[in-house]
Wavefront OBJ file of the C-alpha trace (Angstrom):
o trace
v 66.746 -2.406 33.039
v 66.518 -4.932 36.286
v 69.920 -4.067 37.129
v 69.359 0.077 36.496
v 66.818 -0.466 39.317
v 68.435 -1.273 41.049
v 71.525 0.281 41.667
v 68.685 3.183 42.406
v 68.390 2.216 45.915
v 71.915 2.352 45.832
v 71.901 5.394 45.049
v 70.206 7.842 46.976
v 71.457 5.354 49.810
v 75.353 6.600 49.158
v 74.128 10.700 47.893
v 72.666 10.624 51.549
v 75.740 8.972 53.063
v 77.849 10.577 51.967
v 77.245 13.282 49.224
v 75.567 15.677 52.635
v 78.830 15.096 54.827
v 80.784 17.917 57.713
v 82.460 20.479 56.727
v 85.876 19.356 58.167
v 85.355 15.971 56.280
v 89.624 15.352 55.344
v 90.150 16.154 51.550
v 91.413 13.154 48.964
v 91.773 12.366 46.068
v 89.708 10.247 44.034
v 91.371 7.114 42.214
v 89.453 6.731 38.402
v 86.502 4.497 39.438
v 86.215 6.582 42.257
v 85.764 9.619 40.174
v 83.110 7.724 37.916
v 80.971 7.315 40.917
v 81.060 9.846 41.991
v 79.894 11.903 38.762
v 77.557 9.472 38.937
v 76.001 10.066 42.127
v 76.185 13.308 41.495
v 73.593 13.003 38.756
v 71.350 11.479 40.447
v 69.038 8.781 40.100
v 67.590 10.331 36.994
v 70.096 12.032 35.075
v 72.262 8.602 36.036
v 69.745 5.861 34.665
v 70.508 6.519 31.286
v 74.121 6.451 31.513
v 74.229 2.938 33.555
v 71.805 1.994 30.976
v 75.070 2.017 28.790
v 77.211 -0.319 30.676
v 77.507 -3.799 31.335
v 76.338 -5.370 34.239
v 80.492 -5.889 35.291
v 80.938 -2.818 34.485
v 78.164 -1.290 36.800
v 78.932 -3.981 39.219
v 82.892 -2.316 39.484
v 81.203 1.132 39.656
v 78.501 -0.290 42.128
v 82.005 -0.950 44.386
v 83.526 1.863 44.253
v 80.246 3.811 45.090
v 79.853 1.979 48.462
v 83.949 2.285 49.353
v 83.888 5.512 49.183
v 83.971 7.174 52.060
v 82.980 10.534 53.139
v 82.793 13.894 49.605
v 82.839 16.845 50.388
v 81.075 19.712 48.670
v 85.435 20.801 47.520
v 85.829 17.449 46.349
v 83.105 17.090 44.680
v 83.073 20.722 42.684
v 86.666 19.837 42.405
v 86.089 16.859 40.416
v 83.089 18.740 38.891
v 85.712 21.385 37.295
v 87.951 19.341 35.907
v 85.440 16.968 33.854
v 83.539 20.557 32.811
v 86.656 21.660 32.096
v 88.490 18.952 29.758
v 85.119 18.653 27.583
v 85.014 21.798 26.663
v 88.716 23.090 26.461
v 88.767 20.382 23.139
v 86.695 22.964 21.580
v 84.856 20.503 18.821
v 84.868 17.206 20.044
v 86.029 14.415 17.404
v 84.960 10.448 18.370
v 87.247 7.905 18.145
v 90.272 5.178 19.129
v 92.442 8.340 20.158
v 89.455 10.687 22.234
v 87.849 7.707 23.639
v 90.729 6.281 25.010
v 91.891 10.243 25.975
v 88.583 10.602 28.436
v 88.553 6.974 29.352
v 92.070 7.960 30.991
v 90.134 10.982 32.446
v 88.461 8.366 35.111
v 89.404 5.666 35.371
v 93.013 3.875 36.213
v 94.650 2.847 32.973
v 94.525 -1.175 33.215
v 91.062 0.106 32.878
v 91.222 1.775 30.027
v 93.631 -0.814 28.542
v 91.459 -3.531 29.593
v 88.163 -1.453 27.169
v 90.373 -0.620 24.432
v 91.649 -4.346 24.021
v 87.786 -5.504 23.642
v 86.819 -2.027 22.292
v 89.613 -2.770 18.938
v 89.301 -7.181 19.449
v 86.541 -9.583 18.109
v 83.397 -8.965 18.677
v 81.350 -9.567 21.982
v 80.183 -8.208 25.040
v 83.436 -10.283 28.078
v 86.233 -12.222 27.002
v 83.988 -15.675 26.272
v 82.131 -13.985 23.538
v 85.176 -12.622 21.732
v 87.331 -16.203 22.083
v 84.082 -17.234 20.348
v 84.899 -14.834 17.055
v 88.565 -16.361 16.841
v 89.470 -18.648 13.944
v 89.726 -21.701 16.075
v 92.962 -22.876 13.665
v 94.761 -19.689 15.102
v 92.541 -20.062 19.339
v 93.930 -23.491 19.086
v 97.800 -22.510 18.152
v 97.618 -20.685 21.391
v 95.847 -23.158 23.730
v 97.836 -26.204 23.012
v 101.173 -24.614 24.545
v 98.602 -24.407 28.238
v 97.924 -27.186 30.787
v 95.325 -29.390 29.882
v 93.426 -28.330 32.835
v 93.520 -24.785 31.593
v 92.018 -25.429 27.872
v 89.615 -28.142 29.091
v 87.781 -24.583 31.426
v 88.158 -21.936 28.411
v 86.346 -24.703 26.223
v 84.081 -24.761 28.359
v 83.367 -21.603 28.728
v 82.594 -20.552 24.843
v 80.197 -21.620 22.714
v 79.541 -24.538 21.768
v 79.920 -24.648 18.525
v 83.594 -23.279 18.488
v 84.500 -25.452 20.832
v 84.200 -28.799 19.654
v 85.658 -26.637 16.778
v 89.010 -25.915 18.624
v 89.258 -29.244 19.989
v 89.533 -30.617 16.354
v 92.235 -28.380 15.628
v 94.300 -29.555 18.688
v 96.648 -32.751 18.255
v 94.992 -36.084 18.805
v 96.476 -36.916 22.781
v 96.260 -33.375 23.676
v 92.954 -33.433 23.082
v 91.637 -36.301 24.045
v 93.652 -35.633 27.247
v 91.409 -32.494 27.531
v 87.943 -34.160 27.154
v 88.816 -36.275 30.294
v 89.745 -32.923 31.846
v 85.931 -31.378 30.962
v 84.074 -34.519 31.475
v 85.613 -34.651 35.125
v 85.876 -30.856 35.632
v 84.271 -29.025 38.992
v 82.723 -25.454 38.911
v 85.684 -23.598 38.475
v 87.340 -21.197 41.363
v 85.931 -17.374 40.630
v 89.688 -16.057 41.620
v 91.240 -18.794 39.000
v 89.046 -17.602 36.253
v 89.561 -14.533 36.872
v 93.010 -15.529 36.615
v 92.727 -17.485 33.334
v 90.723 -14.284 31.656
v 93.581 -11.655 32.453
v 95.991 -14.470 30.748
v 93.906 -14.539 28.297
v 94.097 -10.670 27.750
v 97.041 -9.570 28.020
v 99.108 -12.198 26.469
v 96.492 -13.463 23.961
v 93.802 -10.829 22.779
v 96.288 -7.921 23.251
v 98.454 -9.463 20.474
v 95.709 -11.163 18.190
v 96.253 -7.963 15.924
v 99.571 -9.511 14.844
v 98.290 -12.429 14.215
v 98.703 -13.784 10.908
v 95.142 -13.274 9.079
v 93.923 -16.431 6.526
v 95.333 -17.268 3.389
v 95.629 -14.259 0.828
v 94.679 -16.554 -2.203
v 91.948 -18.140 0.643
v 90.400 -14.455 0.068
v 91.141 -13.700 -3.408
v 88.663 -16.922 -4.350
v 85.792 -15.464 -2.331
v 86.184 -12.543 -3.577
v 86.221 -14.143 -7.104
v 83.651 -16.492 -6.499
v 81.106 -12.913 -6.146
v 81.871 -12.188 -9.738
v 79.772 -13.168 -12.841
v 81.141 -15.464 -14.732
v 82.572 -13.065 -17.869
v 84.127 -11.225 -15.052
v 85.282 -14.364 -13.377
v 86.544 -15.696 -16.952
v 88.515 -12.403 -18.192
v 90.664 -11.378 -14.153
v 91.320 -15.472 -14.218
v 92.824 -15.388 -18.029
v 94.808 -12.199 -16.425
v 95.990 -13.945 -13.531
v 96.929 -17.100 -15.526
v 99.387 -14.890 -18.035
v 100.752 -13.301 -15.313
v 101.501 -15.622 -12.503
v 99.672 -19.280 -13.829
v 101.021 -19.949 -9.898
v 98.616 -18.226 -8.557
v 95.667 -18.501 -10.642
v 95.598 -22.333 -10.064
v 95.512 -21.907 -6.298
v 92.465 -19.400 -6.573
v 90.794 -22.220 -9.043
v 91.336 -24.593 -6.431
v 90.000 -22.546 -3.232
v 87.041 -20.931 -4.997
v 83.569 -23.017 -4.291
v 81.528 -22.566 -8.132
v 78.341 -23.392 -8.871
v 79.627 -26.765 -10.058
v 81.015 -27.661 -6.811
v 77.484 -28.043 -5.909
v 77.363 -31.709 -8.028
v 80.110 -32.583 -5.769
v 77.973 -32.099 -2.849
v 76.775 -35.509 -0.748
v 73.851 -36.490 -2.074
v 71.775 -35.400 1.869
v 73.828 -31.772 1.383
v 71.994 -31.982 -2.959
v 68.483 -32.309 -1.133
v 68.593 -30.189 1.811
v 70.118 -27.609 -0.585
v 67.341 -28.407 -3.532
v 64.131 -27.953 -0.106
v 65.819 -24.605 0.392
v 65.772 -23.430 -3.086
v 62.939 -21.144 -4.712
v 61.546 -23.939 -7.795
v 61.511 -21.164 -10.362
v 65.281 -19.771 -8.934
v 66.228 -23.673 -9.357
v 65.259 -24.304 -12.869
v 66.650 -21.265 -14.077
v 70.163 -21.909 -12.042
v 69.766 -25.256 -13.989
v 68.993 -24.432 -17.062
v 71.982 -22.860 -17.292
v 73.854 -26.095 -16.062
v 75.452 -28.342 -18.183
v 74.127 -31.993 -18.129
v 76.571 -34.017 -15.655
v 75.220 -30.610 -13.360
v 71.876 -31.425 -14.533
v 71.535 -35.421 -14.216
v 73.207 -34.910 -10.438
v 70.298 -32.378 -9.376
v 67.289 -34.988 -11.595
v 68.969 -38.087 -9.793
v 67.850 -36.447 -6.032
v 64.601 -35.621 -6.777
v 61.398 -37.877 -6.909
v 60.634 -38.842 -10.226
v 57.229 -36.259 -9.835
v 59.272 -33.349 -8.555
v 62.411 -33.654 -11.615
v 59.368 -33.951 -13.913
v 57.653 -31.446 -12.954
v 60.861 -29.026 -12.544
v 61.808 -29.724 -16.382
v 58.587 -28.912 -17.530
v 59.601 -25.376 -16.681
v 62.785 -25.294 -17.553
v 60.640 -25.926 -21.144
v 58.025 -24.082 -20.644
v 61.232 -20.559 -20.006
v 62.277 -20.850 -23.740
v 65.399 -18.990 -23.637
v 67.098 -17.087 -20.813
v 69.564 -14.745 -20.326
v 72.940 -15.330 -19.308
v 73.381 -12.640 -16.764
v 70.026 -13.805 -15.381
v 71.613 -17.875 -14.585
v 74.775 -16.803 -13.531
v 72.497 -14.659 -11.166
v 70.881 -17.633 -10.222
v 73.453 -19.806 -9.993
v 75.471 -17.026 -7.624
v 72.299 -17.873 -5.312
v 72.150 -21.333 -5.248
v 75.845 -21.109 -4.665
v 75.239 -17.748 -1.598
v 72.398 -20.794 0.322
v 74.717 -24.057 -0.035
v 77.060 -21.638 2.070
v 74.614 -20.171 4.649
v 73.326 -23.752 4.936
v 76.796 -25.068 6.001
v 77.156 -22.653 8.129
v 74.566 -23.191 9.934
v 76.346 -26.947 10.160
v 72.715 -28.275 8.153
v 74.552 -29.134 5.116
v 78.291 -30.074 5.278
v 80.964 -28.582 1.930
v 83.222 -30.326 0.493
v 85.653 -29.466 -2.449
v 86.925 -31.327 -5.518
v 90.457 -32.614 -6.088
v 92.323 -29.079 -6.389
v 93.222 -30.901 -10.059
v 89.951 -31.179 -11.691
v 88.908 -29.433 -14.227
v 86.220 -26.724 -13.733
v 82.483 -26.979 -16.293
v 81.762 -23.958 -17.717
l 1 2 3 4 5 6 7 8 9 10 11 12 13 14 15 16 17 18 19 20 21 22 23 24 25 26 27 28 29 30 31 32 33 34 35 36 37 38 39 40 41 42 43 44 45 46 47 48 49 50 51 52 53 54 55 56 57 58 59 60 61 62 63 64 65 66 67 68 69 70 71 72 73 74 75 76 77 78 79 80 81 82 83 84 85 86 87 88 89 90 91 92 93 94 95 96 97 98 99 100 101 102 103 104 105 106 107 108 109 110 111 112 113 114 115 116 117 118 119 120 121 122 123 124 125 126 127 128 129 130 131 132 133 134 135 136 137 138 139 140 141 142 143 144 145 146 147 148 149 150 151 152 153 154 155 156 157 158 159 160 161 162 163 164 165 166 167 168 169 170 171 172 173 174 175 176 177 178 179 180 181 182 183 184 185 186 187 188 189 190 191 192 193 194 195 196 197 198 199 200 201 202 203 204 205 206 207 208 209 210 211 212 213 214 215 216 217 218 219 220 221 222 223 224 225 226 227 228 229 230 231 232 233 234 235 236 237 238 239 240 241 242 243 244 245 246 247 248 249 250 251 252 253 254 255 256 257 258 259 260 261 262 263 264 265 266 267 268 269 270 271 272 273 274 275 276 277 278 279 280 281 282 283 284 285 286 287 288 289 290 291 292 293 294 295 296 297 298 299 300 301 302 303 304 305 306 307 308 309 310 311 312 313 314 315 316 317 318 319 320 321 322 323 324 325 326 327 328 329 330 331 332 333 334 335 336 337 338 339 340 341 342 343 344 345 346 347 348 349 350 351 352 353 354 355 356 357 358
């Protein structure tokens, strides 16, 4: 809101100086960002503010610079611009919102390079600016690109993106290069604006624009996640059928899957954290359908008193439906993954050839 409020004053000043001009002012063609600036000035603070509030700070700065540098705008120039804008909007008939129509509309009042930048950001990874977007790029993909850059450039990039993601990217770099980058980051001085803008431009044109063509994660990994979401009967049915058609593919998927039984292979501290986070009734239901090995691991990571209380609760449950057990175990696995995503525990898979106990 502060940016919009500050722009109110700029709008009032520029309107009074530039839109009210003599009839002898020169007629000239307006550039893309100038057209946008004039339209906002013509709307005035009351009608322009809602539009400005939808823009980010960088866009507001760009429009503000264009407003200040506009010079005289004659009534004829304003009329021509408004007619052009209304004609373009009204001639389309029905309005359809998609990538193509958005790009065409932007091209009516912004230069090509600016439109390309906006559309790339819309289509690219989530984030409001380049550094936020890089923080959403898979660390191995980003590391693969950066390893061909100068250590100083890598240091600047890693200093600008989210700290946790920077660490993952650094760990994915070759060790010798990573250590050199660490030294550069330790001695990094404030980066000049011009250099930072050049790095952003390079990343946008050479990396982000081609990111959609980058090899995605292994399809077996993706399928393993899908299989993880199945209940036990569905999972067994798909795995059995797949084994008949593609034994190697089925084995790879099983090796990548993280199942309820894999929870027993976590570090003791991770199991203890998971037990603390779980609802005790849900934990009891999940363990009631577990094999003896898994039960022993979990009870070993609980106090004698807590373990006895949980066993009593499980005994009091009586017979339970397999469907309810599967759902409870699924929620337990999901909780473990959430804790891992937050950095509270570390999930490690067992060896690929270890047999999963159903």
